[in-house]
Kinemage of the C-alpha trace (Angstrom):
@kinemage 1
@onewidth
@group {chain A} dominant
@subgroup {mainchain}
@vectorlist {calphas} color= white
{ca met a 1} P -20.385 -52.444 42.630
{ca asn a 2} L -18.860 -53.661 45.881
{ca tyr a 3} L -17.730 -50.289 47.284
{ca pro a 4} L -16.602 -51.591 50.708
{ca ile a 5} L -14.000 -53.969 49.222
{ca ile a 6} L -12.680 -51.186 46.972
{ca arg a 7} L -12.341 -48.891 49.972
{ca tyr a 8} L -10.686 -51.668 51.978
{ca ile a 9} L -8.056 -52.466 49.346
{ca ile a 10} L -7.227 -48.793 48.759
{ca gly a 11} L -6.686 -48.534 52.510
{ca trp a 12} L -4.126 -51.339 52.364
{ca val a 13} L -2.470 -49.693 49.359
{ca leu a 14} L -1.974 -46.486 51.379
{ca asn a 15} L -0.621 -48.474 54.324
{ca phe a 16} L 1.935 -50.114 52.088
{ca glu a 17} L 2.833 -46.766 50.538
{ca ala a 18} L 3.585 -45.551 54.057
{ca cys a 19} L 5.964 -48.511 54.420
{ca phe a 20} L 7.553 -47.754 51.047
{ca met a 21} L 8.364 -44.219 52.236
{ca ile a 22} L 10.628 -45.619 54.953
{ca leu a 23} L 13.365 -45.928 52.307
{ca pro a 24} L 13.555 -42.189 51.424
{ca cys a 25} L 13.314 -41.381 55.160
{ca val a 26} L 16.315 -43.612 55.880
{ca thr a 27} L 18.137 -42.055 52.920
{ca ala a 28} L 17.503 -38.583 54.375
{ca val a 29} L 18.898 -39.679 57.753
{ca ile a 30} L 22.030 -41.141 56.139
{ca tyr a 31} L 22.742 -37.976 54.154
{ca gly a 32} L 21.521 -35.557 56.842
{ca glu a 33} L 18.806 -34.005 54.669
{ca arg a 34} L 15.955 -31.982 56.166
{ca glu a 35} L 13.890 -32.760 53.062
{ca gly a 36} L 13.237 -36.164 54.595
{ca ile a 37} L 10.812 -34.563 57.086
{ca ala a 38} L 8.309 -34.208 54.233
{ca phe a 39} L 8.446 -37.953 53.558
{ca ala a 40} L 7.987 -38.707 57.254
{ca ala a 41} L 4.951 -36.421 57.413
{ca val a 42} L 3.309 -37.943 54.332
{ca met a 43} L 4.157 -41.420 55.603
{ca val a 44} L 2.202 -40.711 58.796
{ca ala a 45} L -0.686 -39.242 56.773
{ca cys a 46} L -0.816 -42.332 54.525
{ca cys a 47} L -0.789 -44.600 57.551
{ca ile a 48} L -3.622 -42.725 59.312
{ca leu a 49} L -5.774 -42.546 56.181
{ca gly a 50} L -5.065 -46.177 55.364
{ca met a 51} L -5.980 -47.352 58.857
{ca leu a 52} L -9.239 -45.421 58.706
{ca leu a 53} L -10.152 -47.071 55.406
{ca ile a 54} L -9.453 -50.611 56.643
{ca ala a 55} L -10.997 -50.107 60.102
{ca lys a 56} L -14.263 -51.674 58.980
{ca lys a 57} L -13.861 -54.926 57.093
{ca pro a 58} L -16.237 -55.476 54.172
{ca lys a 59} L -18.964 -58.054 54.662
{ca lys a 60} L -18.519 -59.394 51.128
{ca asn a 61} L -14.901 -60.233 50.263
{ca thr a 62} L -15.528 -61.388 46.713
{ca phe a 63} L -15.636 -59.087 43.729
{ca tyr a 64} L -15.807 -59.398 39.980
{ca leu a 65} L -13.748 -58.119 37.066
{ca lys a 66} L -15.464 -54.731 37.132
{ca glu a 67} L -14.490 -54.164 40.771
{ca gly a 68} L -11.002 -55.444 40.044
{ca phe a 69} L -10.477 -52.936 37.235
{ca val a 70} L -11.861 -50.013 39.223
{ca thr a 71} L -9.912 -50.956 42.348
{ca val a 72} L -6.621 -51.086 40.474
{ca ser a 73} L -7.213 -47.726 38.758
{ca leu a 74} L -8.227 -45.956 41.979
{ca ser a 75} L -5.373 -47.590 43.890
{ca trp a 76} L -2.797 -46.268 41.429
{ca leu a 77} L -4.425 -42.842 41.552
{ca ala a 78} L -4.339 -42.840 45.367
{ca leu a 79} L -0.678 -43.920 45.299
{ca ser a 80} L 0.180 -41.054 42.979
{ca leu a 81} L -1.848 -38.345 44.746
{ca met a 82} L -0.134 -39.094 48.059
{ca gly a 83} L 3.242 -39.955 46.564
{ca ala a 84} L 3.567 -36.522 44.947
{ca leu a 85} L 3.105 -34.611 48.217
{ca pro a 86} L 6.677 -34.991 49.571
{ca phe a 87} L 8.093 -33.277 46.471
{ca val a 88} L 5.831 -30.275 47.076
{ca leu a 89} L 6.380 -30.114 50.833
{ca asn a 90} L 10.179 -30.299 50.679
{ca gly a 91} L 10.384 -27.818 47.803
{ca asp a 92} L 12.084 -30.092 45.270
{ca ile a 93} L 9.072 -29.793 42.920
{ca pro a 94} L 6.921 -26.992 44.380
{ca asn a 95} L 4.216 -27.141 41.691
{ca tyr a 96} L 1.758 -29.949 42.493
{ca thr a 97} L 0.879 -30.615 38.833
{ca asp a 98} L 4.558 -31.113 38.031
{ca ala a 99} L 5.043 -33.247 41.147
{ca leu a 100} L 2.040 -35.384 40.193
{ca phe a 101} L 3.380 -35.781 36.643
{ca glu a 102} L 6.743 -36.887 38.041
{ca ile a 103} L 5.314 -39.430 40.482
{ca ile a 104} L 2.807 -40.908 38.012
{ca ser a 105} L 5.708 -41.237 35.613
{ca gly a 106} L 7.544 -43.045 38.400
{ca phe a 107} L 4.833 -45.489 39.470
{ca thr a 108} L 3.834 -46.287 35.879
{ca thr a 109} L 7.541 -46.905 35.095
{ca thr a 110} L 7.418 -44.315 32.313
{ca gly a 111} L 10.424 -42.197 33.240
{ca ser a 112} L 9.292 -38.984 31.507
{ca ser a 113} L 10.349 -36.011 33.618
{ca ile a 114} L 9.546 -32.330 33.989
{ca leu a 115} L 12.871 -31.696 35.772
{ca thr a 116} L 15.449 -29.542 34.035
{ca asn a 117} L 18.183 -30.285 36.579
{ca val a 118} L 17.703 -33.637 38.281
{ca glu a 119} L 21.002 -33.301 40.148
{ca ala a 120} L 19.539 -30.427 42.186
{ca leu a 121} L 17.152 -32.781 44.010
{ca ala a 122} L 17.828 -34.090 47.491
{ca lys a 123} L 19.093 -37.677 47.736
{ca cys a 124} L 15.897 -38.784 49.476
{ca ser a 125} L 13.791 -37.396 46.614
{ca leu a 126} L 15.991 -39.120 44.046
{ca met a 127} L 15.648 -42.391 45.939
{ca trp a 128} L 11.853 -42.035 46.081
{ca arg a 129} L 11.627 -41.303 42.347
{ca ser a 130} L 13.612 -44.426 41.487
{ca phe a 131} L 11.962 -46.651 44.081
{ca thr a 132} L 8.523 -45.867 42.649
{ca his a 133} L 9.740 -47.560 39.464
{ca trp a 134} L 10.520 -50.745 41.350
{ca val a 135} L 7.167 -50.660 43.173
{ca gly a 136} L 5.214 -50.053 39.969
{ca gly a 137} L 7.205 -52.504 37.859
{ca met a 138} L 5.579 -55.697 39.099
{ca gly a 139} L 2.549 -53.862 40.482
{ca val a 140} L 1.575 -52.807 43.964
{ca leu a 141} L -1.617 -54.904 43.928
{ca val a 142} L 0.412 -57.986 42.962
{ca phe a 143} L 2.662 -57.194 45.934
{ca ile a 144} L -0.344 -56.972 48.252
{ca leu a 145} L -1.666 -60.282 46.913
{ca ala a 146} L 1.729 -61.838 47.655
{ca val a 147} L 1.756 -60.822 51.319
{ca leu a 148} L -1.932 -60.679 52.266
{ca pro a 149} L -4.761 -63.190 51.861
{ca met a 150} L -7.271 -61.210 49.819
{ca ala a 151} L -10.801 -62.089 48.722
{ca gly a 152} L -10.318 -65.752 47.887
{ca gly a 153} L -10.283 -66.810 44.236
{ca ser a 154} L -11.704 -63.538 42.955
{ca asn a 155} L -8.383 -61.770 43.505
{ca met a 156} L -7.379 -63.043 40.069
{ca asn a 157} L -9.365 -60.062 38.819
{ca leu a 158} L -6.804 -57.749 40.442
{ca met a 159} L -3.966 -59.477 38.614
{ca lys a 160} L -5.843 -59.293 35.310
{ca ala a 161} L -6.310 -55.555 35.766
{ca glu a 162} L -2.722 -54.812 36.774
{ca ser a 163} L -0.609 -57.314 34.811
{ca pro a 164} L 0.449 -56.337 31.273
{ca gly a 165} L -0.433 -58.434 28.252
{ca pro a 166} L -3.406 -59.917 26.371
{ca gln a 167} L -3.753 -62.808 28.835
{ca val a 168} L -2.921 -63.380 32.495
{ca gly a 169} L -2.565 -66.901 33.781
{ca lys a 170} L -1.709 -68.532 37.060
{ca leu a 171} L 1.678 -70.216 37.391
{ca val a 172} L 0.259 -72.361 40.190
{ca pro a 173} L -3.375 -73.042 41.210
{ca lys a 174} L -3.500 -70.363 43.931
{ca val a 175} L -3.293 -66.709 42.908
{ca arg a 176} L -1.490 -65.683 46.086
{ca arg a 177} L 1.174 -68.302 45.439
{ca thr a 178} L 1.524 -67.025 41.863
{ca ala a 179} L 2.029 -63.471 43.153
{ca met a 180} L 4.665 -64.704 45.611
{ca ile a 181} L 6.546 -66.539 42.850
{ca leu a 182} L 6.471 -63.474 40.577
{ca tyr a 183} L 7.797 -61.183 43.286
{ca gly a 184} L 10.356 -63.763 44.352
{ca met a 185} L 11.829 -63.835 40.843
{ca tyr a 186} L 11.594 -60.052 40.634
{ca val a 187} L 13.529 -59.582 43.883
{ca phe a 188} L 16.122 -62.212 42.957
{ca ile a 189} L 16.986 -60.676 39.561
{ca thr a 190} L 17.068 -57.230 41.192
{ca leu a 191} L 19.581 -58.443 43.793
{ca val a 192} L 21.761 -60.029 41.107
{ca gln a 193} L 21.994 -56.719 39.255
{ca ile a 194} L 22.801 -54.859 42.473
{ca val a 195} L 25.666 -57.257 43.202
{ca leu a 196} L 27.087 -57.032 39.668
{ca leu a 197} L 27.002 -53.223 39.659
{ca leu a 198} L 28.661 -53.062 43.077
{ca val a 199} L 31.368 -55.427 41.818
{ca gly a 200} L 31.856 -53.017 38.915
{ca gly a 201} L 32.639 -50.170 41.320
{ca met a 202} L 29.362 -48.256 41.116
{ca pro a 203} L 28.542 -46.322 44.334
{ca val a 204} L 25.827 -47.862 46.526
{ca phe a 205} L 23.366 -44.989 46.026
{ca asp a 206} L 23.818 -45.068 42.248
{ca thr a 207} L 23.522 -48.851 42.243
{ca leu a 208} L 20.207 -48.861 44.078
{ca thr a 209} L 18.582 -46.079 42.064
{ca ile a 210} L 19.761 -47.403 38.699
{ca thr a 211} L 18.737 -50.962 39.558
{ca phe a 212} L 15.272 -49.854 40.717
{ca gly a 213} L 14.827 -48.078 37.380
{ca thr a 214} L 16.159 -51.033 35.403
{ca ala a 215} L 14.040 -53.629 37.228
{ca gly a 216} L 10.862 -51.601 36.807
{ca thr a 217} L 11.921 -50.612 33.271
{ca gly a 218} L 11.375 -47.023 34.389
{ca gly a 219} L 14.349 -44.868 33.494
{ca phe a 220} L 14.631 -42.144 36.143
{ca ala a 221} L 18.353 -41.391 36.433
{ca ile a 222} L 20.157 -39.357 39.088
{ca tyr a 223} L 22.406 -37.452 36.675
{ca asn a 224} L 21.473 -35.048 33.916
{ca asp a 225} L 23.313 -37.211 31.365
{ca ser a 226} L 21.372 -40.313 32.472
{ca cys a 227} L 23.823 -43.240 32.184
{ca ala a 228} L 26.406 -41.658 29.872
{ca ser a 229} L 28.979 -41.100 32.652
{ca tyr a 230} L 29.062 -44.730 33.791
{ca thr a 231} L 31.825 -47.126 32.747
{ca asn a 232} L 31.559 -49.530 29.828
{ca tyr a 233} L 31.147 -52.464 32.232
{ca gln a 234} L 28.351 -50.725 34.109
{ca gln a 235} L 26.556 -49.764 30.893
{ca ile a 236} L 26.801 -53.346 29.609
{ca ile a 237} L 25.334 -54.718 32.863
{ca ile a 238} L 22.471 -52.215 32.653
{ca thr a 239} L 21.869 -53.198 29.004
{ca ile a 240} L 21.708 -56.900 29.831
{ca phe a 241} L 19.330 -56.453 32.743
{ca met a 242} L 17.030 -54.057 30.878
{ca ile a 243} L 16.584 -56.801 28.295
{ca leu a 244} L 16.161 -59.484 30.981
{ca phe a 245} L 13.406 -57.540 32.756
{ca gly a 246} L 11.604 -57.181 29.425
{ca ile a 247} L 11.126 -60.967 29.161
{ca asn a 248} L 7.902 -62.642 30.291
{ca phe a 249} L 8.438 -63.861 33.858
{ca asn a 250} L 6.688 -67.124 32.947
{ca ala a 251} L 9.828 -68.006 30.974
{ca tyr a 252} L 11.950 -67.599 34.118
{ca tyr a 253} L 9.521 -69.791 36.010
{ca phe a 254} L 9.905 -72.568 33.442
{ca leu a 255} L 13.670 -72.097 33.500
{ca phe a 256} L 13.757 -72.286 37.297
{ca leu a 257} L 11.760 -75.538 37.300
{ca lys a 258} L 13.903 -76.898 34.426
{ca lys a 259} L 10.826 -77.288 32.245
{ca trp a 260} L 12.858 -76.981 29.082
{ca lys a 261} L 10.036 -77.943 26.733
{ca gln a 262} L 7.783 -75.141 27.976
{ca phe a 263} L 10.712 -72.724 28.030
{ca leu a 264} L 11.588 -73.449 24.407
{ca lys a 265} L 7.948 -72.864 23.442
{ca cys a 266} L 8.205 -69.223 24.556
{ca glu a 267} L 7.705 -67.850 21.040
{ca glu a 268} L 7.228 -64.298 22.249
{ca met a 269} L 10.666 -64.345 23.893
{ca arg a 270} L 12.275 -65.564 20.664
{ca trp a 271} L 10.678 -62.784 18.610
{ca tyr a 272} L 11.593 -60.256 21.304
{ca leu a 273} L 15.276 -61.252 21.102
{ca ile a 274} L 15.180 -61.385 17.295
{ca ile a 275} L 13.780 -57.840 17.134
{ca ile a 276} L 16.451 -56.599 19.550
{ca gly a 277} L 19.221 -58.312 17.557
{ca ala a 278} L 18.014 -57.026 14.181
{ca ala a 279} L 17.449 -53.462 15.406
{ca thr a 280} L 20.850 -53.368 17.118
{ca ala a 281} L 22.628 -54.634 13.996
{ca ile a 282} L 20.951 -52.105 11.680
{ca ile a 283} L 21.556 -49.157 14.010
{ca thr a 284} L 25.186 -50.203 14.533
{ca val a 285} L 25.820 -50.159 10.782
{ca asn a 286} L 23.845 -46.936 10.361
{ca thr a 287} L 25.696 -45.018 13.114
{ca val a 288} L 29.191 -46.526 13.028
{ca gln a 289} L 30.624 -43.408 11.365
{ca met a 290} L 29.515 -41.323 14.382
{ca phe a 291} L 31.629 -43.301 16.855
{ca ser a 292} L 35.257 -44.318 17.211
{ca gly a 293} L 34.638 -47.843 15.971
{ca val a 294} L 32.233 -50.744 15.561
{ca gly a 295} L 32.572 -51.718 19.226
{ca glu a 296} L 31.450 -48.338 20.534
{ca ala a 297} L 28.645 -48.094 17.973
{ca leu a 298} L 27.450 -51.588 18.951
{ca lys a 299} L 27.503 -50.717 22.655
{ca his a 300} L 25.402 -47.573 22.228
{ca ala a 301} L 23.056 -49.248 19.727
{ca ala a 302} L 22.435 -52.221 22.021
{ca phe a 303} L 21.907 -49.941 25.025
{ca gln a 304} L 19.382 -47.691 23.277
{ca val a 305} L 17.532 -50.550 21.602
{ca gly a 306} L 17.305 -52.403 24.923
{ca ser a 307} L 16.273 -49.216 26.696
{ca ile a 308} L 13.531 -48.273 24.226
{ca ile a 309} L 11.985 -51.673 23.487
{ca thr a 310} L 11.801 -52.490 27.205
{ca thr a 311} L 10.439 -48.958 27.747
{ca thr a 312} L 13.143 -48.248 30.336
{ca gly a 313} L 14.307 -44.945 28.899
{ca tyr a 314} L 17.926 -44.675 30.066
{ca val a 315} L 20.321 -43.109 27.554
{ca thr a 316} L 24.085 -43.155 26.999
{ca thr a 317} L 24.198 -40.828 24.009
{ca asn a 318} L 22.049 -38.218 22.292
{ca tyr a 319} L 20.224 -40.431 19.783
{ca asp a 320} L 18.411 -37.357 18.431
{ca leu a 321} L 21.618 -36.790 16.432
{ca trp a 322} L 21.459 -40.242 14.830
{ca pro a 323} L 20.434 -40.699 11.159
{ca pro a 324} L 16.683 -40.818 10.363
{ca leu a 325} L 16.725 -44.609 9.890
{ca ser a 326} L 18.059 -45.245 13.388
{ca arg a 327} L 15.659 -42.786 14.987
{ca gly a 328} L 12.779 -44.310 13.032
{ca ile a 329} L 13.668 -47.752 14.384
{ca leu a 330} L 13.683 -46.414 17.954
{ca val a 331} L 10.238 -44.822 17.492
{ca thr a 332} L 8.933 -48.124 16.110
{ca leu a 333} L 10.326 -49.971 19.132
{ca met a 334} L 8.449 -47.549 21.417
{ca phe a 335} L 5.200 -48.989 20.090
{ca val a 336} L 6.289 -52.643 19.997
{ca gly a 337} L 7.386 -52.681 23.631
{ca ala a 338} L 8.532 -55.654 25.696
{ca cys a 339} L 6.983 -59.062 26.384
{ca ala a 340} L 3.629 -59.583 28.076
{ca gly a 341} L 4.055 -60.554 31.702
{ca ser a 342} L 7.228 -58.474 32.054
{ca thr a 343} L 7.730 -55.102 33.700
{ca gly a 344} L 7.940 -53.400 30.297
{ca gly a 345} L 5.301 -51.322 28.517
{ca gly a 346} L 4.230 -50.779 24.916
{ca ile a 347} L 1.723 -52.752 22.848
{ca lys a 348} L 3.693 -55.948 23.687
{ca val a 349} L 5.521 -58.328 21.357
{ca ser a 350} L 2.865 -61.039 21.758
{ca arg a 351} L 0.129 -58.745 20.425
{ca val a 352} L 2.311 -57.642 17.502
{ca val a 353} L 3.155 -61.251 16.571
{ca ile a 354} L -0.469 -62.401 16.821
{ca leu a 355} L -1.655 -59.431 14.745
{ca ala a 356} L 0.982 -60.243 12.095
{ca lys a 357} L -0.192 -63.861 12.018
{ca thr a 358} L -3.793 -62.660 11.705
{ca val a 359} L -2.864 -60.606 8.636
{ca lys a 360} L -1.061 -63.630 7.146
{ca lys a 361} L -4.106 -65.845 7.806
{ca glu a 362} L -6.389 -63.298 6.144
{ca met a 363} L -4.137 -63.160 3.060
{ca gln a 364} L -4.105 -66.968 2.850
{ca ser a 365} L -7.912 -67.008 3.015
{ca phe a 366} L -7.999 -64.843 -0.152
{ca val a 367} L -5.796 -67.356 -1.948
{ca his a 368} L -7.537 -70.453 -0.512
{ca pro a 369} L -11.085 -69.343 0.432
{ca arg a 370} L -12.211 -72.802 1.550
{ca ser a 371} L -9.249 -73.537 3.795
{ca val a 372} L -9.741 -73.529 7.556
{ca gln a 373} L -6.674 -72.324 9.416
{ca lys a 374} L -5.931 -71.686 13.064
{ca ile a 375} L -3.521 -69.083 14.379
{ca gln a 376} L -0.867 -70.820 16.463
{ca phe a 377} L 1.106 -69.037 19.167
{ca glu a 378} L 3.539 -70.698 21.573
{ca gly a 379} L 2.270 -74.160 20.647
{ca his a 380} L -1.439 -73.391 21.179
{ca ser a 381} L -4.302 -72.217 19.020
{ca val a 382} L -5.224 -68.605 19.677
{ca glu a 383} L -8.808 -68.430 20.884
{ca his a 384} L -11.303 -66.098 19.245
{ca glu a 385} L -11.752 -64.283 22.568
{ca thr a 386} L -8.023 -63.466 22.646
{ca leu a 387} L -8.105 -62.150 19.073
{ca arg a 388} L -11.158 -60.058 19.877
{ca ser a 389} L -9.511 -58.557 22.980
{ca ile a 390} L -6.365 -57.699 21.003
{ca asn a 391} L -8.379 -56.006 18.240
{ca val a 392} L -10.476 -54.034 20.730
{ca phe a 393} L -7.338 -53.049 22.648
{ca leu a 394} L -5.727 -51.770 19.448
{ca val a 395} L -8.810 -49.713 18.522
{ca ala a 396} L -8.965 -48.127 21.986
{ca tyr a 397} L -5.197 -47.568 21.906
{ca leu a 398} L -5.345 -45.758 18.537
{ca phe a 399} L -8.308 -43.653 19.650
{ca ile a 400} L -6.534 -42.485 22.827
{ca phe a 401} L -3.282 -41.912 20.955
{ca thr a 402} L -4.907 -39.807 18.224
{ca ala a 403} L -6.991 -37.755 20.656
{ca ser a 404} L -3.964 -37.150 22.883
{ca val a 405} L -1.776 -35.963 19.999
{ca leu a 406} L -4.486 -33.521 18.878
{ca ile a 407} L -4.935 -32.057 22.375
{ca val a 408} L -1.193 -31.819 23.061
{ca ser a 409} L -0.772 -30.074 19.681
{ca leu a 410} L -2.665 -27.084 21.127
{ca asp a 411} L 0.622 -26.099 22.800
{ca gly a 412} L 2.024 -25.270 19.360
{ca phe a 413} L 5.133 -27.460 19.411
{ca asp a 414} L 6.401 -29.338 16.343
{ca leu a 415} L 4.744 -32.581 15.212
{ca val a 416} L 7.693 -34.832 16.101
{ca thr a 417} L 7.719 -33.487 19.670
{ca asn a 418} L 3.948 -33.900 20.076
{ca phe a 419} L 3.811 -37.319 18.427
{ca thr a 420} L 6.693 -38.831 20.374
{ca ala a 421} L 5.635 -37.162 23.651
{ca val a 422} L 2.326 -39.023 23.482
{ca ala a 423} L 3.974 -42.184 22.158
{ca thr a 424} L 6.485 -42.274 24.974
{ca thr a 425} L 3.937 -41.610 27.724
{ca leu a 426} L 1.219 -43.963 26.435
{ca asn a 427} L 3.834 -46.697 25.948
{ca asn a 428} L 5.589 -45.885 29.263
{ca val a 429} L 8.952 -45.359 27.563
{ca gly a 430} L 10.263 -42.054 28.961
{ca pro a 431} L 12.200 -39.989 26.414
{ca gly a 432} L 10.868 -39.141 22.980
{ca met a 433} L 12.379 -37.029 20.189
{ca glu a 434} L 13.221 -33.359 19.666
{ca met a 435} L 12.073 -31.300 22.716
{ca val a 436} L 11.367 -34.451 24.755
{ca gly a 437} L 14.377 -36.336 23.438
{ca ala a 438} L 17.456 -37.748 25.159
{ca thr a 439} L 18.531 -34.332 26.445
{ca gly a 440} L 15.064 -32.775 26.795
{ca asn a 441} L 12.169 -32.898 29.249
{ca phe a 442} L 8.423 -32.240 29.514
{ca ser a 443} L 8.514 -29.005 31.516
{ca ala a 444} L 7.475 -26.760 28.596
{ca phe a 445} L 4.056 -28.380 28.135
{ca ser a 446} L 0.912 -26.695 29.448
{ca pro a 447} L -0.930 -28.089 32.503
{ca leu a 448} L -3.653 -29.459 30.176
{ca ser a 449} L -1.109 -31.391 28.123
{ca lys a 450} L 0.557 -32.703 31.273
{ca tyr a 451} L -2.748 -34.038 32.597
{ca ile a 452} L -3.471 -35.654 29.230
{ca met a 453} L -0.073 -37.364 29.353
{ca met a 454} L -0.641 -38.400 32.988
{ca phe a 455} L -3.824 -40.105 31.824
{ca asp a 456} L -1.850 -41.729 28.999
{ca met a 457} L 0.787 -43.021 31.417
{ca leu a 458} L -1.823 -44.616 33.670
{ca ala a 459} L -3.790 -45.988 30.708
{ca gly a 460} L -0.651 -47.426 29.142
{ca arg a 461} L 0.546 -49.090 32.350
{ca leu a 462} L -2.866 -50.572 33.194
{ca glu a 463} L -3.624 -51.701 29.631
{ca ile a 464} L -6.227 -48.971 28.956
{ca phe a 465} L -9.522 -50.582 29.999
{ca pro a 466} L -9.185 -50.387 33.808
{ca val a 467} L -8.786 -46.618 33.391
{ca leu a 468} L -11.502 -46.220 30.740
{ca leu a 469} L -13.963 -48.170 32.861
{ca cys a 470} L -13.783 -45.443 35.514
{ca phe a 471} L -15.275 -43.006 32.976
{ca tyr a 472} L -18.139 -45.330 32.025
{ca pro a 473} L -21.266 -44.205 33.984
{ca arg a 474} L -22.805 -47.680 34.314
{ca thr a 475} L -19.683 -48.836 36.154
{ca trp a 476} L -20.757 -47.013 39.296
{ca lys a 477} L -24.349 -48.180 39.436
{ca arg a 478} L -25.413 -50.680 42.064
{ca phe a 479} L -27.025 -53.764 40.599
C-alpha cells in the first residue's frame, strides 16, 4: 500500500473543498448572514490541513487499483467529515450525526434529508447543500484529475473507483484529457440549464440550487414542497435536464464530434429512453383520474419517472397517494437507475440489459445445448470479465441491501418504510415511500440506522467495492 500518495491526494481533496466553500461564503455576504462565518472557519481549517498533507511529496507517484479504491473512499469520507462541520457550527443542524447524514447525502447525490423544515436554513447552508450535489455528481477525484497532473498513467485507477458503471474507458488516450472533456461537457450542460431557467423567470438563487441538484442528480430542494411551486415551464425544463444528466456522457462526446455511427450504437441510451417512455405512459394512464386532465397527469408522471430513474429525487406531487401500480413502477426504477457514465445512481441500465441478455442466452442454451452464442452489447461482444464483475457486483449489492434492511428494521417502522429507505439510499435516489416518501424525511431513524444508510449512500455512489475494500484487513498490509 502506497500510503504517501493516499495522504497526498487526500490533502489536495481538502484544499479543493476549501475552494468549494467560497461559494457559500459569498452567498452569506450577499444575504448578510452571520452563518457564513462557520463556512469561512471550516474553509481555513480545510486549507491548513490540506497544506500539511501535501507538504511532503510522495517519492512514488504511481499506484495500483487497490490504492485507487482506498484513496477514493477515504477522500469522500474526508470531504464529508469536514463538509458537515459548518452545519453544526452555525446551528442549522446542531447534531453532528444528522449533519454528517445530510452532507454525505449531498456529496453522494442521494438527496435523502433529515430536515423537517428546509426553509428554516440560512441561504448559505442551502447553497452548500445543493453545491455538494454538483461536486459529487461527476466526482471530486475526476475534477482533480482534470486540473492537476497526477501520478501518470496510473490515475486511471482513480477514475475506475469513482466513475459509475461496469466499465470505465478513456475517451482519449490521456486520462487527464478525458477528465477535462467530461467536466467540460458537465459544465456546459449545467450552464444551458441555468440560462433556460433564468429565461423562465426563476430567481437566481433558486436557479443555481435547482440546477446543481439536477446536474448532480441529487435532489436537495430549497422549499418544503420540493419543486411543486415552480411553473409548468420550469418543471418541464427540470424534467428534461434530469433525463439528460442520466445519459452516459460518452454519448454526448460522440454527438459533439459528430460520430453518428458510434452515437447510434449507444444501446444503453436507447433502453434508458424506452424505459422512461413506457413507465411514463403507464403511470399517466394509471393516475389520470387524479389530475385535471391527461396533460397534467403526463407532466407529473414524466417528472417523477425522470426524477426517480435518474436518482435525482425532486418531486412535484405526493406520489405516495398514487395507485399501487404507479408506486410499484417508481420503486422498480429506483433499482434500475440511470446510465453508466452519467451522474445518476442505481444498478445502471447497462447492467440490467446485460443481465437480461444473460438470462436469454441461458434459456437458449437449454433449447440448443450445442450452440455457442455471444452476448452482444452496443455492437461488441461482452467479455467474460465484464459478466463476472456484474454478477459479483449484484451479489455484493444484494448482501448489503438485505443486511441494511434487517438492521434498519430494529427501529420498528413498517416494512415499506424500511425497504424503500435502504433502496433509496443505496441507489442514491433520495425519497422513498411512506415515512420517507415525497413529504417525509429520515429524521425519525435511530443513529445506528442513519450510519447504516450513510454507509449505503457511499457504497452506492462508489459502486460498492471501493468502500468494502476498506474493511478488508489485507488491504492495509505492506507488500
